[in-house]
C-alpha positions in Angstrom: 111.6 115.1 103.9 108.3 115.1 105.6 108.4 115.4 109.4 105.9 113.7 111.7 103.0 116.2 112.1 102.9 117.8 115.5 99.5 116.5 116.4 100.7 112.9 115.8 103.7 113.6 118.1 101.3 114.8 120.8 99.1 111.8 120.2 102.0 109.4 120.6 103.2 111.1 123.8 99.7 110.8 125.3 99.3 107.2 124.2 102.5 106.3 126.1 101.2 108.1 129.2 97.9 106.1 129.0 99.7 102.8 128.4 102.0 103.5 131.3 99.0 104.2 133.6 99.6 108.0 134.1 96.0 108.4 133.0 94.0 105.3 134.1 90.7 104.1 132.6 88.0 106.6 133.2 90.4 109.4 134.2 89.9 112.8 132.7 92.5 113.8 130.1 94.1 117.3 130.6 92.0 120.1 129.3 92.8 121.2 125.8 93.8 124.7 126.9 95.9 123.5 129.8 97.8 121.0 127.7 98.3 123.6 124.9 100.0 125.8 127.4 102.1 123.1 129.1 103.3 121.6 125.9 103.6 124.9 124.0 101.5 123.8 121.0 98.4 125.3 119.5 94.9 124.4 120.7 94.0 123.0 117.3 97.0 120.7 117.5 95.8 119.3 120.8 92.3 118.9 119.5 93.5 116.9 116.4 95.6 114.7 118.7 92.5 114.1 120.9 90.4 113.3 117.9 93.0 110.8 116.7 93.1 109.1 120.1 89.3 109.0 120.0 89.4 107.2 116.7 91.8 104.7 118.2 89.4 104.0 121.1 91.7 105.5 123.8 89.7 108.6 124.6 86.0 109.2 124.9 84.5 112.8 124.5 81.8 113.9 127.0 79.8 117.0 126.1 80.8 120.1 128.1 83.2 117.9 130.2 86.2 117.3 127.9 87.9 114.0 127.0 88.2 110.9 129.3 90.3 107.8 129.0 88.2 104.9 127.8 87.1 102.2 130.4 87.6 99.6 127.7 91.1 100.1 126.3 92.0 97.9 123.4 93.8 94.8 124.8 96.6 93.3 122.9 95.8 89.8 121.4 98.5 87.1 121.6 100.9 86.4 118.8 100.4 83.4 116.5 101.7 80.0 117.7 104.8 78.4 116.5 104.1 77.4 112.9 103.4 73.7 112.0 104.3 73.1 108.4 104.4 69.6 106.7 107.6 67.6 107.6 108.3 66.6 104.0 110.0 68.4 101.2 107.6 70.0 98.7 107.9 70.9 95.0 107.3 74.6 94.6 104.7 75.9 92.1 103.5 79.4 93.0 104.1 81.4 89.9 100.5 81.9 88.9 99.4 83.0 92.4 102.3 85.3 92.9 101.9 86.9 89.4 98.2 87.4 90.0 98.5 89.0 93.4 101.9 90.7 93.6 102.5 92.0 90.1 99.0 93.0 89.3 97.9 94.9 92.4 101.0 96.2 94.3 101.7 98.9 91.7 98.1 100.1 91.3 98.1 103.8 92.5 94.3 103.7 92.9 94.6 101.2 95.8 95.6 101.9 99.4 98.8 99.8 99.6 98.7 97.9 102.9 100.2 94.6 101.6 103.4 94.9 99.6 106.5 95.1 101.7 107.7 98.3 100.1 109.1 101.3 102.0 107.2 104.5 102.0 108.4 106.6 99.1 108.5 109.8 101.1 110.8 108.0 103.5 113.4 107.0 100.9 116.6 108.9 100.2 115.7 109.3 96.6 116.3 113.0 96.4 119.7 112.9 98.0 120.7 110.0 95.9 119.5 111.7 92.7 121.7 114.7 93.5 124.7 112.4 94.1 124.0 110.5 90.8 123.8 113.8 88.9 127.1 114.9 90.4 128.7 111.6 89.6 127.3 111.7 86.0 128.9 115.1 85.5 132.2 114.0 87.0 132.4 110.7 85.2 131.2 111.9 81.8 130.9 109.0 79.3 132.2 106.6 81.9 128.9 106.9 83.7 127.2 104.9 81.0 129.6 102.0 81.2 129.2 98.7 83.1 130.6 98.7 86.6 131.3 95.0 87.4 131.7 93.9 91.0 135.5 94.1 90.7 135.5 97.8 89.8 133.4 99.2 92.7 135.8 98.9 95.6 134.5 102.1 97.3 131.0 100.7 97.7 132.3 97.3 98.9 134.5 99.1 101.4 131.5 101.0 102.8 129.4 97.9 103.0 132.2 96.1 104.8 132.4 99.0 107.3 128.7 99.0 107.8 128.8 95.2 108.4 130.7 95.8 111.6 127.3 97.0 113.1 126.1 93.5 112.4 129.1 91.9 114.1 130.9 91.0 110.9 134.5 91.5 110.1 134.7 91.5 106.3 137.2 92.5 103.7 135.9 94.5 100.7 137.1 91.7 98.4 134.7 89.2 100.0 131.6 91.2 98.9 129.9 90.7 95.5 127.6 93.6 94.5 124.3 92.4 93.0 121.1 93.9 91.6 119.2 93.7 94.8 119.0 91.2 97.6 116.9 88.8 95.5 119.6 88.3 92.9 122.1 87.7 95.8 119.9 85.0 97.4 119.2 83.4 94.0 122.9 83.4 93.0 123.8 81.8 96.3 121.2 79.1 95.9 122.4 78.4 92.3 126.0 78.3 93.5 125.4 75.4 95.9 122.3 73.5 94.7 121.3 71.5 91.7 117.8 70.8 90.4 116.0 68.4 92.7 117.9 69.4 95.8 116.1 70.2 99.0 116.4 73.6 100.8 115.3 74.1 104.4 113.4 77.4 104.9 111.6 79.2 107.7 107.8 78.9 107.6 106.3 81.3 106.9 108.9 83.1 104.7 108.7 85.7 102.0 107.3 84.3 98.8 110.4 85.6 96.9 112.3 82.6 98.3 109.7 80.3 96.7 110.2 82.1 93.4 113.9 81.4 93.5 113.4 77.7 94.4 110.8 77.2 91.7 113.0 78.8 89.1 115.9 76.6 90.0 113.9 73.4 90.3 114.5 73.0 94.1 112.3 71.6 96.8 111.3 73.5 99.9 111.4 71.9 103.4 109.5 74.2 105.6 110.7 74.4 109.3 108.5 75.6 112.2 109.2 79.2 113.1 108.3 81.2 116.2 106.9 84.7 115.7 109.4 86.2 118.1 112.5 83.9 118.1 112.5 82.7 114.5 113.4 79.2 113.2 113.0 76.3 115.6 116.4 74.8 116.0 114.9 71.6 117.4 112.7 71.2 114.4 115.5 72.0 112.1 117.8 69.3 113.7 115.0 66.8 113.3 114.6 67.7 109.6 118.3 67.4 109.0 118.5 64.0 110.6 115.6 62.7 108.5 116.2 64.4 105.1 118.9 65.1 102.6 119.2 68.9 102.8 121.6 70.9 100.6 121.1 74.4 101.9 119.2 76.5 104.5 117.6 79.9 104.0 116.6 82.2 106.8 115.6 85.9 107.1 117.5 86.2 110.3 116.5 89.7 111.5 112.8 90.6 111.3 111.5 87.8 109.1 109.1 88.7 106.3 106.2 88.3 107.2 106.6 87.3 110.9 108.9 90.0 112.1 110.8 87.4 114.2 114.4 88.0 115.1 116.6 85.0 115.8 118.4 85.6 119.2 122.1 85.9 119.1 122.7 82.6 120.9 120.4 80.8 118.5 122.2 82.3 115.5 125.4 80.9 116.9 123.9 77.5 117.4 122.3 77.6 114.0 125.6 78.2 112.3 127.3 75.5 114.3 124.5 73.0 113.6 124.6 73.5 109.9 128.4 73.4 109.8 128.3 70.0 111.6 126.1 68.7 108.7 128.3 70.6 106.1 125.2 72.6 105.0 125.6 76.2 103.8 123.4 78.9 105.3 122.0 81.6 103.1 121.2 84.6 105.3 118.8 87.3 104.1 119.4 90.3 106.4 117.5 92.9 104.4 115.5 94.2 107.4 118.4 94.2 109.9 119.0 97.9 109.7 115.3 98.7 110.5 115.5 97.8 114.2 113.9 99.5 117.2 116.4 98.7 119.9 119.5 100.5 121.0 121.7 98.4 118.8 121.4 96.5 115.5 121.0 92.8 115.9 124.0 90.8 114.8 123.9 88.6 111.7 124.5 84.9 111.7 127.5 85.7 109.5 129.1 87.1 112.6 129.5 83.5 113.9 130.8 82.0 110.6 134.1 80.3 111.3 134.6 78.5 107.9 132.9 80.5 105.2 129.7 78.5 105.0 127.4 81.5 105.8 126.4 83.6 102.7 125.2 87.0 104.0 122.8 88.8 101.7 121.3 92.3 101.9 120.4 95.4 99.9 119.3 99.0 100.3 115.8 98.4 98.9 114.0 98.5 102.3 115.9 101.5 103.6 117.2 103.8 100.9 115.2 103.1 97.7 114.0 99.9 96.0 114.7 101.4 92.5 118.4 101.6 93.2 118.8 97.8 92.6 121.9 97.6 94.7 122.5 94.6 96.9 125.3 92.4 98.0 126.4 88.9 99.0 129.3 88.1 101.3 129.4 84.5 100.2 132.4 83.2 102.0 134.0 80.1 100.4 131.5 80.4 97.6 132.4 83.9 96.6 134.1 83.2 93.3 131.1 81.1 92.1 128.6 83.7 93.1 130.6 86.4 91.4 130.7 84.4 88.2 127.0 83.8 88.4 126.3 87.5 88.9 128.6 88.3 86.0 127.1 85.7 83.7 123.4 86.6 84.4 123.4 90.4 84.6 127.0 91.5 84.4 126.7 94.5 86.7 124.5 96.5 89.0 123.6 100.0 87.8 126.7 102.2 87.7 125.4 105.5 89.0 123.4 103.8 91.8 126.6 102.2 93.1 128.6 105.4 93.0 125.8 107.4 94.7 125.3 104.8 97.5 129.0 104.7 98.2 129.2 108.5 98.4 126.0 108.6 100.6 127.5 106.1 103.0 131.0 107.7 103.1 129.6 111.1 104.0 127.5 109.7 106.9 124.2 110.1 105.2 123.1 106.5 105.5 123.5 106.4 109.3 121.5 109.6 109.6 118.8 108.3 107.3 118.5 105.1 109.3 118.0 107.0 112.6 115.2 108.9 111.0 113.3 106.1 109.3 113.6 103.9 112.4 111.6 106.6 114.4 109.0 106.9 111.6 108.5 103.2 111.0 108.4 102.3 114.7 105.6 104.8 115.2 103.7 103.7 112.0 104.0 100.0 113.0 102.5 100.8 116.4 99.7 102.9 114.8 98.8 100.0 112.5 98.9 97.4 115.2 96.6 99.5 117.5 94.2 100.0 114.6 94.1 96.3 113.9 93.4 95.5 117.5 90.7 98.1 117.7 88.8 97.3 114.5 89.4 93.6 113.9 87.5 90.8 115.7 88.8 90.1 119.3 89.8 86.5 118.5 92.6 87.4 116.1 96.3 86.9 116.8 98.9 89.5 115.8 102.7 89.8 116.0 104.5 92.6 117.8 107.8 93.0 115.9 110.9 94.8 117.3 111.9 95.8 113.8 110.9 96.1 110.2 107.4 97.4 109.3 105.3 94.3 108.7 102.5 92.7 110.7 101.4 89.1 110.5 97.8 88.6 111.5 96.0 85.3 112.2 92.3 85.7 111.5 89.4 83.5 112.7 89.7 80.1 111.0 86.5 80.6 108.9 88.1 83.6 107.2 89.8 82.7 103.9 92.5 85.3 103.2 92.2 84.9 99.4 88.5 85.8 99.5 89.3 88.6 101.9 91.9 89.8 99.5 89.3 90.1 96.7 86.8 91.8 99.0 89.5 94.2 100.1 90.1 95.2 96.5 86.5 96.2 96.3 87.1 98.5 99.2 90.1 100.0 97.4 92.6 98.3 99.7 95.5 96.0 98.8 96.6 93.3 101.3 98.8 90.2 101.0 97.1 86.9 101.8 98.9 84.2 103.8 98.7 81.7 100.9 101.8 83.3 99.4 104.1 82.5 102.4 104.1 78.7 102.1 104.0 76.0 99.5 100.8 74.6 101.0 97.4 76.0 102.2 98.5 76.3 105.8 98.3 80.1 106.1 94.9 80.4 104.5 93.5 82.5 107.4 96.6 84.8 107.7 97.3 88.1 106.1 100.4 90.4 106.0 100.0 94.1 106.4 102.7 96.8 105.8 102.9 99.8 108.1 105.4 101.8 106.0 102.6 103.6 104.1 100.5 104.3 107.2 98.7 107.6 107.0 95.5 109.4 107.9 94.0 107.7 104.9 95.0 104.3 106.1 93.0 104.4 109.4 89.6 104.4 107.8 90.9 101.7 105.4 91.7 99.4 108.4 88.3 100.2 109.9 86.6 99.1 106.6 88.9 96.0 106.4 88.0 95.1 110.0 84.4 95.3 109.1 84.8 92.9 106.2 86.7 90.5 108.4 84.0 90.6 111.1 81.3 89.9 108.5 83.3 87.0 107.1 83.8 85.6 110.7 80.1 85.7 111.3 79.5 83.8 108.1 
């Protein structure tokens, strides 16, 4: 596993000191030699850190005088406003757009990937899991090649139930259905409770995966205004429920994709109670809940479920490895239907993946892994956000998430994100335009960026992208 380079650690420490006012605007930074001695690192390490802070606009070099804190530190722009989607249900038809953008470009190794919501490959636990799978294959022999339906993998379900306690949930292993990723879990839950033509209330914006499931099942989307910090508007949702026939509600409760919003605990409780009063099931996608940057994991809405109407879905794709294809649904009163749908569609999740994940969790590897990636992704998210603030036009709006690794950026109104997407490809950069996160054209001047793959190569890419945005803004 790669560790954060020493110079980046030094740069982060200095950045915090500048942000906290230890070194004010115009103040001289400590001399390279002095800081090298005090922090017991090499002179070259301090220099690389200073050069990085110069690129960020925090330090300014003066010939024969050293480095000084910039008088014009990048100021943080505001977050986007509460979203304002159409108040009526909408038929979903996004297959062509999603296919063209997501499938074609997100796997292109020649592009700097700043759009797709994939974890960084060097931050996955693939090597450890491969060793566990090899060990399981030797131990199981021919049985390793057999199906492992959800009813046969009690060890994994027990580990997920234990881990669910961090999210405030008290679950029995038998309540959990193992799926091939979180997407299959959400799709099966929708299919279990909805019929073609039904209406599903969703956050707006929300990950385009949800619109794929709705389109495949012939369901309508009713988009609900969502705040970039506190998530779905309960007032707007209540109004929607009073004026529409709604059969289900879908939220990404902790660190919404793309907003990064996290529904406060009290709001989650009120959300569950409100939907229960209308007899409407809640499908909760909690795939980013483990990638939090506070002292404790935010609870899930499932923690407030008193009658089994909340269907809690998750996976290890954003934390351990997307190729595992191991997810779950704790579907409450709908468990037997979801289990049957899983069985009838794909029968079972990959056998060795399930065995390896269960072993990794049982030996404490998952908790240790989460502690490490939280540090890495928190730093990378801050790096990306600072670069966007420095190199993009000053009139942008950008989120400041407390978890996950995604940024949602509102560009000047004249900037069309689809056109920007095509121009970015010419610069060797892949981004995700806001058009994908709604059934309408309401996020046409928004983009989503992914900080997981942040690197030294990504900084000049953001500089180039900011230059293109500025040119488009000027017309």
